[in-house]
N, C-alpha and C positions, 0 to 999 in steps of 0.2 A: 374259299379255302385260303388260308394264309400259311405258307411254309416258311419256317424260320431256321436259320443256321448261322453259326459264327463264321465270319470271314477269315481267310487264311492269314491276313496280315496283322490280325489282333489290334487293329487301330482303335482309337476311342469309340469310333462308330463301327464296332465289330460285329454287328448283327445284320444279316441280310433278310429281307422279307419280300415275299412275292404274293400278290393277291390275284388268284385266278382259279376258276372252276376246273380248268383243263389239267391242273396238277394232280387231281385225284387218282387217275390210273397209275401214276408213278409214285405216289406217296408211300406206299408200302416199301417199295424198293429204296426210296430215299431214307426212310426211317430205319430200315434194316441195315443200310450201308453206312449211315452217318449217325453215331450215337449222340451227337449234339443237336441233331435236327428235331424239330417238333412242329406240330400243326395246330392251328386254331381254325375251326370250321364254323362259319356263320350259317344259320338256318333261318330262312324266311318261311312264312306259312305257304303251304302248297298252292292254294288258290291265288295268292298274291303273285307267286312266281309265274304261274300259268298266264294270268292276266297281263303281267309285265312283258313277258315274251311275246304274247299275241299283239300287244300294243306296239312293241318295238319292231317286230318283223312283219306285222300285218299279214296280208294274204300273199305277198310277193315271195316269201321264202318259207320252206318247210324242210329244215335240216334233219328232222327226226324221221322222215319217211322217204324211201326212194321214189315213191309215187309222185311226190311234190317237189323233188329236187331239181334244181337247174344244174346242168353239167358244169357250168362255168364257175359256180360258187365255191370259192376256196375254203370256206368254213365247213363244208359238208363232212369232211373226214374227221372233224372234231366231235361229231355227234353219232350216237348209235342209231340204228334203224329200228323203228317200231311200227307195227301195223296200226291202222285206225286213223282217226282224225288228228289234226295237228294238236288240238287241245288234249286229247287222250294220250298222245305220244309224249307231250311235254310233261304231263302228270306222271307217266310211267318213268320218264327220265328222272324226275324228282324222287320218285320212290326208290329207284335203283341207286341213285347217288347216295341217299342217306342210309340205305342198307349197307352200302360199301363203307361209308363213314363208320357205322356201328361196328363193322368188322375190324376196322383199324383201331377203334377204341378198345375192342376186346383184346387185340394183340399188343397194343401200345398204350395202356391206360394212363401211364404217367407222362406221355408225350403227345397225346392228342386230346384236345378239348373241344367240345361242341357247345355253342351258345347261340341264343336267339339274337338276330341282328338288332332288334330294338333294345336289347340289354346293353348295347354300347352307350346308351344314354344314362346308365345307372353307375354312379361312381364306385359303388361296392363291387360290382361285377368287373369294371375296368381295372380296379386295383387288383382283384384276383387274377385277371389275365396278365397284367404286368408282372405280378409275382410269379406266375406260372412260367413266363419266359425269362425270369431272372433279373428283372429291373427292380430298382428300389422304387418305393411309392412315388408315382409321378405327380406333377402339378395337374390336378383334375379340374382346373377352373373352366375348361371348355366342355367338360362332360355334362350332358343334359341339354346342350345347345342343339338346335335342329339344323343340320346342314344337309343340303340336297334332299330335303323332305318333300314328299309329293302332296302333303296335306296343306 
């Protein structure tokens, strides 16, 4: 999720952007209280997300279930608790996340946009996103380049 809003000082760089999944629980309140705020939500395929989390945290962490949590892990409170295996819990988290995003789009259709992560490589989509947030058409010379690609 990318949350955007105008900075108070209205400087030439007057847009703030934050990229983090943990903004989702607060996004409705942000959009409701700040008419300039908007959100761009990136969506990766469910199975890719599950595989990525499993690779990243391996067997040592299970933020998604109290059964597998370490009391010392500071990230635990950032995740909901789901029953089942780690893989099932991550999948459920993905389902709930995008259900919540769909709800935001229903309430704020002009201020929340959902796009596939891979579409960031498409100049047409990037142009639409830049127009969505109010920028003039950007230099798209880097669009389509693969940065941090796992392939």
